[in-house]
N, C-alpha and C positions, 0 to 999 in steps of 0.2 A: 505493500499501499504506499501510498505519499504520506509525507508525515514532515512539518517544519520543524527543524531541530536546533539546537542549542548542543553541538558536539564537539568544541573546544572551552579552551577558557579565555574568549576574547568577543569583541562587539558581533554582534550580527548573527543570521539564521543562515541555514541550508534547505533548500527543500528535497528530500533524498529519500528514495526505495528504502523500507523498511518491513519485518515480519509483520503480518496481521496478528495483532494479540487476541492469544484465548483465554475464554472467563475463567475463573476457580469454582467451586460449588456454587459460591454464596454471591458470583459476581455475573452481572447482566453487559453483555456487548452491545455495541449501538451503534450502526453507522454515521457518522456526523453529515449533518448537513447542512447547517450554518454556525458558524463561529462569531463571536466579538472580538474585538482587541482592547483589551483593560490595562491600567497603565502598570499594572504588575508586570505583563507582557514586554511593554517597554522598557523598567529598566530590566529586564534580563535580556531583553535584544541590544542594549547599550551596554551591558557585563558592567553596571558603575558598581557603588562600594557594597550595595544592600544586594546587590546579588553576586558578585564573588562571596561574600559572607553565607549566602543561604541557597545557591543552587549548586548540585553535583551533575555534573556532565559527564555522560551523554544526555540528555532528556529532550521532551518535546512538551513544551508552554501550551499556555492555553487552555481555561476553565468557564469559559461563556460558551453555550452551545444547545442544538437542537437536533434532533435526529430522529430515525427510530431502529429498535429493539431489534435484530436481526438473529442474536441467542442467548439462552439464558442456562446456569451454571442450575447442577441435577437437583441444588439444596432451593432452588429458588423458587416461593411458591405467590408473589403477589405482581410480576412481571412476566407479559408474554411474548413472544414473537410477533412484531407489528404495530406495538404500542409507540407512541409518540410521544417523546420523552427530551426532560434536559434534565437536569442534574444541579444536584448540591455540593461544591467544591470543598467543601471540608468533610474530612471523613475521620471518624472521631474514635474512642477506645473501648467506649462502652464499659470499663470498669472504673474508671477515676470517680472521686467523690461528687464532680457536677455532672457528669454522664449518667451515675445512677440515681440521682437526684431529679432529672428529667431536665437538668441545664445542658444540655449538648453544648450549647454557641461556647460556654465555657471550657470545653475541654481543656488540660494544658498538653495532651499527646497530640493535636491535631495534625494532620498529614495534609496536606493540600494539594488538591490535584493540580497540575501542570507547574507545580512549584517544586513538591516531594515527592513524585512522581508522576509517570506518564499521562499527559495532559490530551487537549481535545483538537490541535492545530495538527490532524490528520484523517483519514478516511474512516476509522474506526478508534473506539474506547471504548475500556472495560472499567466500569464502576462498581462498588458493592451496592446490593441490589436495595440497601437502605438509602443511599442515597440517589436513586432514581426518583421524578418530579413525574408523573403521568398530564400530561396536559389532554385537553379536549382537542379530537381530529380538528375541530375549526378555527382556530388557533393559528396565526400565521408564524409562518416561520422564523422569519427576522426576529418576531417579539419575542416568542419561545426564546431564541437564542440568550437572550439578553435578561430573562429570569432573575439570571445571578447577581448583576449588581443594580437592579429592580431591587431586589430583596434587601441590598444596603440600605438602598433610600429609602425601603418601607421601614427597616428598622429603625432607621436614624428619625424620622419622621413621626412614626407612633410611639416613641420615646415617652410623648408629655402629650398632654392633653393639648389642642390644639383651636378647640371649637372656640372663635372670636378675638382669639391672639392674634397680634403681631410679631411674625417671624422675620429674621434678619438671615440670609445664608452666603455665606462669603466662599465663592467658588461658583463658576457656572459652567463647570463643565457636566459632563450626561448626566453624571452622580446627582448633582446639585440641583440641575434641570431636574430631573426625577421627584427630588422630595421636594420643590415648589409645587409639583401639578399635584404630589400626594397632599400635602398642605392644602391647598387650593381645594381639594375634592371631599375634605375630612371638614374644611369649613374655619379657616385661619382669616384673619379679620384681612389685615394689609399684609403682602408678601414684597422683601425688598430683598434684592439680589448683588451681591459684589461681585467683579472681577475686572482684571484689565485687557482683556480681548471684548475689541468691539464686536467680532464676528459672535464670538456666544452670546453676550449681552444683547445682540439684536435677534439672537434665539428664544434666548427669554423674554423677551417682550410680545413673541410672538406665540409663546404658550401661556399669555396671558398675565406673569407677573406683574403688581402694580410698579413697582420702580425697577429697572436696572440700571446700576449705578460703578460708573466707571472710576475707580480708587484715583487712580493719577490726575484724577483733573474735576472731580465733582467731591463736595462735601456732605457725609451723610448725614450731617446732624441739620443741615439745610433740607435735607430731605425727610426727616422725621417733623422738622417744622410744618411743611408744606403739608402734608398729612394730616398735622394737628395732632401728633403725639407727645407727650408732656412729662412721659415716665419712663421713656425707654422701652426697647425689645421686651417683650414677654420670653420669645425662644429665640435660639439661637442654633443654625445648624454650620460647623465649619467645616468645610467639603475642599477645601484647597490645598492643605497642608504649610501653607504661605508660612513665615517666621512672625508676620507683622497680623497676620490675621484673626488670632486669639485677643491677642492688647486690644485689637480696634473693636471687638466684641465687646470685651467688656467694657469700654470706654462709651458704649450705645444701646446695654442693656439695664433694666430698672432691676431695682430692689427683689430678690426672691426667685428672679430669672436662673430658667433651665437651659443649658448650652451641650449638646452634643457634636462629639467629635470624630470626624470620620478620615478627615483628612490627614497623611501621613509626612509630620515632617521629617526634613531634610539634614535638621541641625535641631537643637535645643531651644528651647525658646524661653525668654524670662519675662515675666507676666508679674502685677501685683496681688500678690496672695491676701494680703489685707485686705483689697477690696472685697476679693473673692467674700474673704471669710466675714466682714462687717456688712456687708450687702447682701449676706447669705445667699449665694448663690450657689446652685449645683452644677457639677461639670461632669457628664459623662463620655465614659473611652465605649467607641465600637465598631467592631471587628466582625464582619461577615453577617449573617444571619442570623435571627433565631429559629434553629430546628425542632418542627418543621412550621411554628404557629405564623412565622413570617412569609415563607410558601402560602398558607391556606389563604391571609387576606391579602397577597397582592393578586390571587388568584379571584377572589372575591370583587375585586377593584376591578379590575380588568373587565371582569363580567357584566359587573354594575354600570363600565361606560369610561373608564379610567382610560384617555388615550394617550401613551408615551412613545406612538409612531413619530411623532415629530424630533424626535431624539437622533432618530437614524438618519444621518444625513449621508452615509455611503454605503454603495453597498458593490461589492466588485467580486471578480472570482478568486479564489486562492492563490491561483498561478498570476496573481498580481501581487502576492503580499508586499511586495518592498513597494511598492507605491504606496500601499494601504497604512503601512506603518509609517511612511513621511506624513502621510497627512495627519494621521494620529498625533504624531511628535509634534505637531506645530500650534497646539490649543486654540487651533482655531476652526475646530468641527465639534459636531456634534458625535453621535455612536457609530464606529462603522464597525460593517457585518462581512464576514467574508464569506463565498457562495463554495460549498465544498459538494455540491449535488451534480459535479461534470460526468462522472462516471457512475452515477445510478441506471 
């Protein structure tokens, strides 16, 4: 089969032929039809400091995908050949305290698909039965492929009550944009998003945020005044990883505000902890999805009308992966989907 591989310790990928995987007794083999490009994949391709510390080569990256089940292991009971599915990208141990308590997203022994084991940038992938998420056959292939990042956005956005609240989102990348749509869907009052990319801010305006702010030349305090906000934002989502974002959030939230952090910073961030304490601000770190409550929630919202399709701005065949990664790396696009159905 064809697979996009990281075969040595240097920047870049190669598209090569490798043997098809075979499922173990409790695994499912899926014919990959679509994959999404994630920031993690960009780190692996660039072979930056995080990748050098984390990735063992050779490996097939990719963890956002959709496809059709073509084979199941001898002990698999809940999935059958022909099922349309995507998969949860975190494989947990099932034995640690959090797993035993039903808090699988907090497993200390998590193995990442496409990070710690071969992933989805290939014609076939094998994953554990418990990681398979079966979709209704009517769902769009491209949309199903980005349920993993949509799950991140849902996990962030549903961490705190949002009905009637004013929400600040720092970072208008795909997951930030999806979190804005979810906040609107569940009843937030004002949604303000910040970024430095005019292309992504334009996309944010097109999906219905109240104000999209370029922090290079716009003042967030003035935006708050225009909206009639007198006590600061109630809830904030940090989605950018920028070292200036969290301090900026703390300057513009009110007493008792709640902040969810998803963006991974590339360096330590200095913040005013006295303000966090005296203003009684809650800060919550988010990594991945709640398994599997998030999947149920996002499936229900999609079925009831949540439309995240505008977030997908580019789709191309997997053979054009270099062009696709180029576009993704320049931070002026939404979600990019690769089509692997050429040989189906």
